[in-house]
PyMOL Python script that loads the backbone (N, CA, C, O; Angstrom):
from pymol import cmd

cmd.read_pdbstr("""\
ATOM      1  N   UNK A   1      -2.041  21.955  -1.207  1.00  0.00           N
ATOM      2  CA  UNK A   1      -0.611  21.298  -1.060  1.00  0.00           C
ATOM      3  C   UNK A   1      -1.484  19.452  -2.214  1.00  0.00           C
ATOM      4  O   UNK A   1      -2.666  19.115  -2.285  1.00  0.00           O
ATOM      5  N   UNK A   2      -0.379  18.850  -2.779  1.00  0.00           N
ATOM      6  CA  UNK A   2      -0.134  17.898  -3.992  1.00  0.00           C
ATOM      7  C   UNK A   2      -0.333  16.393  -3.337  1.00  0.00           C
ATOM      8  O   UNK A   2      -0.630  15.337  -3.896  1.00  0.00           O
ATOM      9  N   UNK A   3      -0.251  16.481  -2.913  1.00  0.00           N
ATOM     10  CA  UNK A   3       0.782  15.012  -1.895  1.00  0.00           C
ATOM     11  C   UNK A   3      -0.712  13.929  -2.211  1.00  0.00           C
ATOM     12  O   UNK A   3      -1.886  14.293  -2.279  1.00  0.00           O
ATOM     13  N   UNK A   4      -0.029  12.244  -2.391  1.00  0.00           N
ATOM     14  CA  UNK A   4      -0.960  11.378  -2.915  1.00  0.00           C
ATOM     15  C   UNK A   4      -1.118  10.761  -2.296  1.00  0.00           C
ATOM     16  O   UNK A   4      -0.334  10.824  -1.348  1.00  0.00           O
ATOM     17  N   UNK A   5      -1.893   9.955  -2.238  1.00  0.00           N
ATOM     18  CA  UNK A   5      -1.463   8.975  -1.590  1.00  0.00           C
ATOM     19  C   UNK A   5      -1.746   7.033  -2.793  1.00  0.00           C
ATOM     20  O   UNK A   5      -2.413   6.702  -3.773  1.00  0.00           O
ATOM     21  N   UNK A   6      -0.542   6.212  -1.644  1.00  0.00           N
ATOM     22  CA  UNK A   6       0.166   5.615  -3.156  1.00  0.00           C
ATOM     23  C   UNK A   6      -1.079   3.757  -2.443  1.00  0.00           C
ATOM     24  O   UNK A   6      -1.733   3.682  -1.403  1.00  0.00           O
ATOM     25  N   UNK A   7      -0.989   3.202  -3.002  1.00  0.00           N
ATOM     26  CA  UNK A   7      -1.489   2.081  -2.885  1.00  0.00           C
ATOM     27  C   UNK A   7      -2.089   0.998  -3.985  1.00  0.00           C
ATOM     28  O   UNK A   7      -3.018   0.991  -4.793  1.00  0.00           O
ATOM     29  N   UNK A   8      -0.627  -0.274  -3.401  1.00  0.00           N
ATOM     30  CA  UNK A   8      -0.509  -1.511  -4.194  1.00  0.00           C
ATOM     31  C   UNK A   8      -1.927  -2.460  -4.308  1.00  0.00           C
ATOM     32  O   UNK A   8      -2.831  -2.827  -3.556  1.00  0.00           O
ATOM     33  N   UNK A   9      -1.581  -2.596  -5.562  1.00  0.00           N
ATOM     34  CA  UNK A   9      -2.950  -3.737  -5.506  1.00  0.00           C
ATOM     35  C   UNK A   9      -2.130  -4.779  -5.995  1.00  0.00           C
ATOM     36  O   UNK A   9      -1.236  -4.610  -6.824  1.00  0.00           O
ATOM     37  N   UNK A  10      -2.577  -6.342  -5.242  1.00  0.00           N
ATOM     38  CA  UNK A  10      -1.588  -7.246  -5.289  1.00  0.00           C
ATOM     39  C   UNK A  10      -1.996  -8.588  -6.442  1.00  0.00           C
ATOM     40  O   UNK A  10      -2.970  -9.242  -6.071  1.00  0.00           O
ATOM     41  N   UNK A  11      -1.312  -9.076  -7.862  1.00  0.00           N
ATOM     42  CA  UNK A  11      -1.963 -10.125  -8.656  1.00  0.00           C
ATOM     43  C   UNK A  11      -2.409 -11.297  -7.639  1.00  0.00           C
ATOM     44  O   UNK A  11      -1.726 -11.955  -6.854  1.00  0.00           O
ATOM     45  N   UNK A  12      -4.182 -11.341  -8.004  1.00  0.00           N
ATOM     46  CA  UNK A  12      -4.581 -12.225  -7.076  1.00  0.00           C
ATOM     47  C   UNK A  12      -5.601 -11.857  -5.764  1.00  0.00           C
ATOM     48  O   UNK A  12      -6.459 -12.660  -5.399  1.00  0.00           O
ATOM     49  N   UNK A  13      -5.423 -10.701  -5.184  1.00  0.00           N
ATOM     50  CA  UNK A  13      -5.965  -9.737  -4.692  1.00  0.00           C
ATOM     51  C   UNK A  13      -7.272  -9.028  -4.958  1.00  0.00           C
ATOM     52  O   UNK A  13      -7.826  -8.706  -6.009  1.00  0.00           O
ATOM     53  N   UNK A  14      -7.511  -8.922  -4.026  1.00  0.00           N
ATOM     54  CA  UNK A  14      -9.760  -8.790  -3.815  1.00  0.00           C
ATOM     55  C   UNK A  14      -9.252  -7.386  -3.429  1.00  0.00           C
ATOM     56  O   UNK A  14      -9.676  -6.560  -4.237  1.00  0.00           O
ATOM     57  N   UNK A  15      -8.552  -6.887  -2.549  1.00  0.00           N
ATOM     58  CA  UNK A  15      -8.557  -5.264  -2.246  1.00  0.00           C
ATOM     59  C   UNK A  15      -7.411  -5.141  -2.733  1.00  0.00           C
ATOM     60  O   UNK A  15      -6.824  -5.993  -3.400  1.00  0.00           O
ATOM     61  N   UNK A  16      -6.718  -3.258  -2.202  1.00  0.00           N
ATOM     62  CA  UNK A  16      -5.411  -2.948  -2.613  1.00  0.00           C
ATOM     63  C   UNK A  16      -5.596  -2.401  -1.626  1.00  0.00           C
ATOM     64  O   UNK A  16      -6.646  -1.889  -1.236  1.00  0.00           O
ATOM     65  N   UNK A  17      -3.389  -2.512  -0.507  1.00  0.00           N
ATOM     66  CA  UNK A  17      -2.916  -2.350   0.381  1.00  0.00           C
ATOM     67  C   UNK A  17      -2.031  -0.777   0.232  1.00  0.00           C
ATOM     68  O   UNK A  17      -1.087  -0.672  -0.551  1.00  0.00           O
ATOM     69  N   UNK A  18      -2.367   0.044   0.851  1.00  0.00           N
ATOM     70  CA  UNK A  18      -2.027   1.857   1.026  1.00  0.00           C
ATOM     71  C   UNK A  18      -0.575   1.260   1.561  1.00  0.00           C
ATOM     72  O   UNK A  18      -0.029   0.696   2.509  1.00  0.00           O
ATOM     73  N   UNK A  19      -0.438   1.610   0.719  1.00  0.00           N
ATOM     74  CA  UNK A  19       1.912   1.766   0.754  1.00  0.00           C
ATOM     75  C   UNK A  19       2.635   3.053   1.371  1.00  0.00           C
ATOM     76  O   UNK A  19       3.859   3.140   1.460  1.00  0.00           O
ATOM     77  N   UNK A  20       1.803   3.970   1.758  1.00  0.00           N
ATOM     78  CA  UNK A  20       2.612   5.118   1.786  1.00  0.00           C
ATOM     79  C   UNK A  20       1.434   6.560   1.414  1.00  0.00           C
ATOM     80  O   UNK A  20       1.423   7.207   0.366  1.00  0.00           O
ATOM     81  N   UNK A  21       0.824   6.697   2.227  1.00  0.00           N
ATOM     82  CA  UNK A  21       0.875   8.292   2.695  1.00  0.00           C
ATOM     83  C   UNK A  21       1.861   9.333   2.083  1.00  0.00           C
ATOM     84  O   UNK A  21       3.015   9.084   1.736  1.00  0.00           O
ATOM     85  N   UNK A  22       1.197  10.598   1.998  1.00  0.00           N
ATOM     86  CA  UNK A  22       2.041  12.222   1.520  1.00  0.00           C
ATOM     87  C   UNK A  22       3.029  11.645   1.171  1.00  0.00           C
ATOM     88  O   UNK A  22       4.032  11.383   1.835  1.00  0.00           O
ATOM     89  N   UNK A  23       2.717  11.338  -0.263  1.00  0.00           N
ATOM     90  CA  UNK A  23       3.287  10.795  -0.898  1.00  0.00           C
ATOM     91  C   UNK A  23       4.521  12.257  -2.235  1.00  0.00           C
ATOM     92  O   UNK A  23       4.433  11.631  -3.291  1.00  0.00           O
ATOM     93  N   UNK A  24       4.921  12.854  -2.400  1.00  0.00           N
ATOM     94  CA  UNK A  24       5.158  13.997  -2.820  1.00  0.00           C
ATOM     95  C   UNK A  24       5.905  13.814  -3.549  1.00  0.00           C
ATOM     96  O   UNK A  24       5.927  14.877  -4.171  1.00  0.00           O
ATOM     97  N   UNK A  25       7.392  12.481  -4.456  1.00  0.00           N
ATOM     98  CA  UNK A  25       7.573  12.416  -5.446  1.00  0.00           C
ATOM     99  C   UNK A  25       8.062  10.644  -6.431  1.00  0.00           C
ATOM    100  O   UNK A  25       9.223  10.236  -6.432  1.00  0.00           O
ATOM    101  N   UNK A  26       7.559  10.313  -6.743  1.00  0.00           N
ATOM    102  CA  UNK A  26       7.696   8.976  -7.829  1.00  0.00           C
ATOM    103  C   UNK A  26       8.153   9.120  -8.936  1.00  0.00           C
ATOM    104  O   UNK A  26       7.748   9.794  -9.883  1.00  0.00           O
ATOM    105  N   UNK A  27       9.683   7.978  -8.731  1.00  0.00           N
ATOM    106  CA  UNK A  27      10.816   8.277  -8.980  1.00  0.00           C
ATOM    107  C   UNK A  27      10.453   6.810  -9.988  1.00  0.00           C
ATOM    108  O   UNK A  27      10.510   5.742  -9.379  1.00  0.00           O
ATOM    109  N   UNK A  28      10.179   6.771 -11.117  1.00  0.00           N
ATOM    110  CA  UNK A  28      10.243   4.986 -11.655  1.00  0.00           C
ATOM    111  C   UNK A  28      12.330   4.306 -12.109  1.00  0.00           C
ATOM    112  O   UNK A  28      13.360   4.948 -12.315  1.00  0.00           O
ATOM    113  N   UNK A  29      12.104   3.152 -12.082  1.00  0.00           N
ATOM    114  CA  UNK A  29      13.531   2.689 -12.385  1.00  0.00           C
ATOM    115  C   UNK A  29      13.316   1.151 -13.282  1.00  0.00           C
ATOM    116  O   UNK A  29      14.010   0.283 -12.752  1.00  0.00           O
ATOM    117  N   UNK A  30      12.784   0.791 -14.103  1.00  0.00           N
ATOM    118  CA  UNK A  30      11.919  -0.070 -14.365  1.00  0.00           C
ATOM    119  C   UNK A  30      10.815  -0.388 -13.795  1.00  0.00           C
ATOM    120  O   UNK A  30       9.728   0.180 -13.894  1.00  0.00           O
ATOM    121  N   UNK A  31      11.349  -2.140 -12.643  1.00  0.00           N
ATOM    122  CA  UNK A  31      10.203  -2.761 -12.396  1.00  0.00           C
ATOM    123  C   UNK A  31      10.739  -1.493 -10.549  1.00  0.00           C
ATOM    124  O   UNK A  31       9.804  -1.533  -9.749  1.00  0.00           O
ATOM    125  N   UNK A  32      11.600  -0.862 -10.186  1.00  0.00           N
ATOM    126  CA  UNK A  32      11.385  -0.202  -8.957  1.00  0.00           C
ATOM    127  C   UNK A  32      11.097   1.226  -9.138  1.00  0.00           C
ATOM    128  O   UNK A  32      11.498   2.124  -9.878  1.00  0.00           O
ATOM    129  N   UNK A  33      10.157   1.082  -8.080  1.00  0.00           N
ATOM    130  CA  UNK A  33       9.296   2.311  -7.391  1.00  0.00           C
ATOM    131  C   UNK A  33       9.808   3.215  -6.750  1.00  0.00           C
ATOM    132  O   UNK A  33       8.819   3.519  -6.084  1.00  0.00           O
ATOM    133  N   UNK A  34      10.650   3.953  -6.392  1.00  0.00           N
ATOM    134  CA  UNK A  34      11.170   5.068  -5.178  1.00  0.00           C
ATOM    135  C   UNK A  34      10.032   6.204  -4.641  1.00  0.00           C
ATOM    136  O   UNK A  34       9.393   6.910  -5.421  1.00  0.00           O
ATOM    137  N   UNK A  35       9.930   6.239  -3.537  1.00  0.00           N
ATOM    138  CA  UNK A  35       8.385   6.758  -3.170  1.00  0.00           C
ATOM    139  C   UNK A  35       9.114   7.841  -2.222  1.00  0.00           C
ATOM    140  O   UNK A  35      10.012   7.303  -1.574  1.00  0.00           O
ATOM    141  N   UNK A  36       8.980   9.162  -1.974  1.00  0.00           N
ATOM    142  CA  UNK A  36       9.126   9.717  -0.990  1.00  0.00           C
ATOM    143  C   UNK A  36       8.587  10.746  -0.514  1.00  0.00           C
ATOM    144  O   UNK A  36       8.315  11.625  -1.332  1.00  0.00           O
ATOM    145  N   UNK A  37       8.189  11.041   1.210  1.00  0.00           N
ATOM    146  CA  UNK A  37       7.305  11.433   1.642  1.00  0.00           C
ATOM    147  C   UNK A  37       7.290  13.400   1.709  1.00  0.00           C
ATOM    148  O   UNK A  37       8.379  13.925   1.479  1.00  0.00           O
ATOM    149  N   UNK A  38       6.769  13.810   1.840  1.00  0.00           N
ATOM    150  CA  UNK A  38       6.931  15.500   2.038  1.00  0.00           C
ATOM    151  C   UNK A  38       7.546  15.880   3.356  1.00  0.00           C
ATOM    152  O   UNK A  38       7.656  17.094   3.528  1.00  0.00           O
ATOM    153  N   UNK A  39       8.092  14.876   4.597  1.00  0.00           N
ATOM    154  CA  UNK A  39       9.143  14.504   5.047  1.00  0.00           C
ATOM    155  C   UNK A  39      10.169  14.518   4.727  1.00  0.00           C
ATOM    156  O   UNK A  39      11.000  14.902   5.550  1.00  0.00           O
ATOM    157  N   UNK A  40      10.564  14.155   3.538  1.00  0.00           N
ATOM    158  CA  UNK A  40      11.420  13.613   2.896  1.00  0.00           C
ATOM    159  C   UNK A  40      11.625  11.591   3.122  1.00  0.00           C
ATOM    160  O   UNK A  40      12.328  10.792   2.504  1.00  0.00           O
ATOM    161  N   UNK A  41      10.907  11.451   3.970  1.00  0.00           N
ATOM    162  CA  UNK A  41      11.149   9.331   3.874  1.00  0.00           C
ATOM    163  C   UNK A  41      11.305   9.044   2.813  1.00  0.00           C
ATOM    164  O   UNK A  41      11.140   9.802   1.857  1.00  0.00           O
ATOM    165  N   UNK A  42      11.645   7.922   2.762  1.00  0.00           N
ATOM    166  CA  UNK A  42      11.243   6.957   1.321  1.00  0.00           C
ATOM    167  C   UNK A  42      11.008   5.717   1.752  1.00  0.00           C
ATOM    168  O   UNK A  42      11.195   5.371   2.918  1.00  0.00           O
ATOM    169  N   UNK A  43      10.519   4.856   0.704  1.00  0.00           N
ATOM    170  CA  UNK A  43      10.266   4.040   0.701  1.00  0.00           C
ATOM    171  C   UNK A  43      10.287   2.993  -0.698  1.00  0.00           C
ATOM    172  O   UNK A  43       9.287   3.392  -1.294  1.00  0.00           O
ATOM    173  N   UNK A  44      10.833   1.962  -1.478  1.00  0.00           N
ATOM    174  CA  UNK A  44      11.398   1.783  -2.767  1.00  0.00           C
ATOM    175  C   UNK A  44      10.321   0.697  -2.658  1.00  0.00           C
ATOM    176  O   UNK A  44       9.954   0.280  -1.559  1.00  0.00           O
ATOM    177  N   UNK A  45       9.816   0.241  -3.827  1.00  0.00           N
ATOM    178  CA  UNK A  45       9.058  -1.087  -4.345  1.00  0.00           C
ATOM    179  C   UNK A  45       8.427  -2.086  -4.990  1.00  0.00           C
ATOM    180  O   UNK A  45       7.296  -1.601  -4.972  1.00  0.00           O
ATOM    181  N   UNK A  46       8.268  -3.426  -5.715  1.00  0.00           N
ATOM    182  CA  UNK A  46       8.543  -3.406  -7.036  1.00  0.00           C
ATOM    183  C   UNK A  46       7.125  -3.886  -7.521  1.00  0.00           C
ATOM    184  O   UNK A  46       6.482  -4.907  -7.276  1.00  0.00           O
ATOM    185  N   UNK A  47       6.727  -2.158  -8.737  1.00  0.00           N
ATOM    186  CA  UNK A  47       5.772  -3.196  -9.862  1.00  0.00           C
ATOM    187  C   UNK A  47       5.796  -2.319 -10.559  1.00  0.00           C
ATOM    188  O   UNK A  47       6.946  -1.926 -10.758  1.00  0.00           O
ATOM    189  N   UNK A  48       4.750  -1.564 -11.263  1.00  0.00           N
ATOM    190  CA  UNK A  48       4.128  -0.966 -12.454  1.00  0.00           C
ATOM    191  C   UNK A  48       2.772  -0.064 -11.844  1.00  0.00           C
ATOM    192  O   UNK A  48       1.885  -0.532 -11.129  1.00  0.00           O
ATOM    193  N   UNK A  49       2.880   1.441 -12.365  1.00  0.00           N
ATOM    194  CA  UNK A  49       2.107   2.461 -12.011  1.00  0.00           C
ATOM    195  C   UNK A  49       0.813   1.782 -12.447  1.00  0.00           C
ATOM    196  O   UNK A  49       0.996   0.569 -12.349  1.00  0.00           O
ATOM    197  N   UNK A  50      -0.249   2.011 -12.827  1.00  0.00           N
ATOM    198  CA  UNK A  50      -1.394   1.607 -13.080  1.00  0.00           C
ATOM    199  C   UNK A  50      -2.926   2.401 -13.405  1.00  0.00           C
ATOM    200  O   UNK A  50      -3.904   2.510 -14.145  1.00  0.00           O
ATOM    201  N   UNK A  51      -2.063   2.925 -11.918  1.00  0.00           N
ATOM    202  CA  UNK A  51      -2.825   5.003 -12.426  1.00  0.00           C
ATOM    203  C   UNK A  51      -2.949   5.601 -11.941  1.00  0.00           C
ATOM    204  O   UNK A  51      -3.307   5.263 -10.813  1.00  0.00           O
ATOM    205  N   UNK A  52      -2.851   6.646 -12.125  1.00  0.00           N
ATOM    206  CA  UNK A  52      -3.015   7.852 -11.160  1.00  0.00           C
ATOM    207  C   UNK A  52      -4.037   9.132 -11.333  1.00  0.00           C
ATOM    208  O   UNK A  52      -4.378   9.646 -12.398  1.00  0.00           O
ATOM    209  N   UNK A  53      -4.436   9.510  -9.991  1.00  0.00           N
ATOM    210  CA  UNK A  53      -6.332  10.094 -10.032  1.00  0.00           C
ATOM    211  C   UNK A  53      -5.898  11.476  -9.551  1.00  0.00           C
ATOM    212  O   UNK A  53      -6.207  11.537  -8.361  1.00  0.00           O
ATOM    213  N   UNK A  54      -5.280  12.692  -9.971  1.00  0.00           N
ATOM    214  CA  UNK A  54      -5.126  13.900  -9.556  1.00  0.00           C
ATOM    215  C   UNK A  54      -6.303  14.807  -9.047  1.00  0.00           C
ATOM    216  O   UNK A  54      -6.271  16.037  -9.024  1.00  0.00           O
ATOM    217  N   UNK A  55      -7.351  14.009  -8.641  1.00  0.00           N
ATOM    218  CA  UNK A  55      -8.560  14.219  -8.777  1.00  0.00           C
ATOM    219  C   UNK A  55      -8.550  14.047  -6.822  1.00  0.00           C
ATOM    220  O   UNK A  55      -8.529  14.894  -5.928  1.00  0.00           O
ATOM    221  N   UNK A  56      -8.581  12.285  -6.810  1.00  0.00           N
ATOM    222  CA  UNK A  56      -8.411  12.338  -6.077  1.00  0.00           C
ATOM    223  C   UNK A  56      -6.969  12.285  -4.941  1.00  0.00           C
ATOM    224  O   UNK A  56      -7.001  12.176  -3.715  1.00  0.00           O
ATOM    225  N   UNK A  57      -5.640  12.417  -5.940  1.00  0.00           N
ATOM    226  CA  UNK A  57      -4.871  12.628  -4.755  1.00  0.00           C
ATOM    227  C   UNK A  57      -4.248  10.536  -4.798  1.00  0.00           C
ATOM    228  O   UNK A  57      -3.388  10.280  -3.955  1.00  0.00           O
ATOM    229  N   UNK A  58      -4.437  10.036  -5.173  1.00  0.00           N
ATOM    230  CA  UNK A  58      -3.880   7.986  -5.285  1.00  0.00           C
ATOM    231  C   UNK A  58      -3.104   7.634  -6.434  1.00  0.00           C
ATOM    232  O   UNK A  58      -3.011   7.373  -7.633  1.00  0.00           O
ATOM    233  N   UNK A  59      -2.874   7.707  -5.906  1.00  0.00           N
ATOM    234  CA  UNK A  59      -1.645   6.688  -7.275  1.00  0.00           C
ATOM    235  C   UNK A  59      -1.664   5.126  -6.392  1.00  0.00           C
ATOM    236  O   UNK A  59      -1.461   4.906  -5.198  1.00  0.00           O
ATOM    237  N   UNK A  60      -2.064   3.992  -7.766  1.00  0.00           N
ATOM    238  CA  UNK A  60      -2.230   2.584  -7.580  1.00  0.00           C
ATOM    239  C   UNK A  60      -1.354   1.829  -8.376  1.00  0.00           C
ATOM    240  O   UNK A  60      -1.264   1.881  -9.603  1.00  0.00           O
ATOM    241  N   UNK A  61      -0.593   0.992  -7.455  1.00  0.00           N
ATOM    242  CA  UNK A  61       0.314   0.980  -8.441  1.00  0.00           C
ATOM    243  C   UNK A  61      -0.538  -0.864  -8.150  1.00  0.00           C
ATOM    244  O   UNK A  61      -1.502  -1.028  -7.402  1.00  0.00           O
ATOM    245  N   UNK A  62       0.401  -2.421  -9.253  1.00  0.00           N
ATOM    246  CA  UNK A  62       0.373  -3.230  -9.487  1.00  0.00           C
ATOM    247  C   UNK A  62       1.340  -3.955  -9.643  1.00  0.00           C
ATOM    248  O   UNK A  62       2.351  -3.566 -10.228  1.00  0.00           O
ATOM    249  N   UNK A  63       1.216  -5.051  -9.185  1.00  0.00           N
ATOM    250  CA  UNK A  63       2.771  -6.072  -8.472  1.00  0.00           C
ATOM    251  C   UNK A  63       1.525  -7.506  -8.568  1.00  0.00           C
ATOM    252  O   UNK A  63       0.449  -7.914  -8.131  1.00  0.00           O
ATOM    253  N   UNK A  64       3.042  -7.916  -9.802  1.00  0.00           N
ATOM    254  CA  UNK A  64       2.560  -9.172 -10.579  1.00  0.00           C
ATOM    255  C   UNK A  64       3.382 -10.230  -9.183  1.00  0.00           C
ATOM    256  O   UNK A  64       4.298  -9.945  -8.412  1.00  0.00           O
ATOM    257  N   UNK A  65       2.329 -11.837  -9.385  1.00  0.00           N
ATOM    258  CA  UNK A  65       2.638 -12.593  -9.020  1.00  0.00           C
ATOM    259  C   UNK A  65       4.580 -12.993  -8.445  1.00  0.00           C
ATOM    260  O   UNK A  65       4.865 -14.085  -7.952  1.00  0.00           O
TER     261      UNK A  65
END
""", "prot")
cmd.dss("prot")
cmd.show_as("cartoon", "prot")
cmd.util.cbc("prot")
cmd.orient("prot")
């Protein structure tokens, strides 16, 4: 399967925070990012994509102040 875990790095934070697991779709609309999980659940966050690692199945978002 091709699900990914999405993390967010907040400005000034030392660690990243898990936003959602088993994400199968990412839709970007400006600074709004809509995440859809394997069971159809959705979550919307504000930020930008910093990194997508297809080997580790992770997506890292950045969120400014």
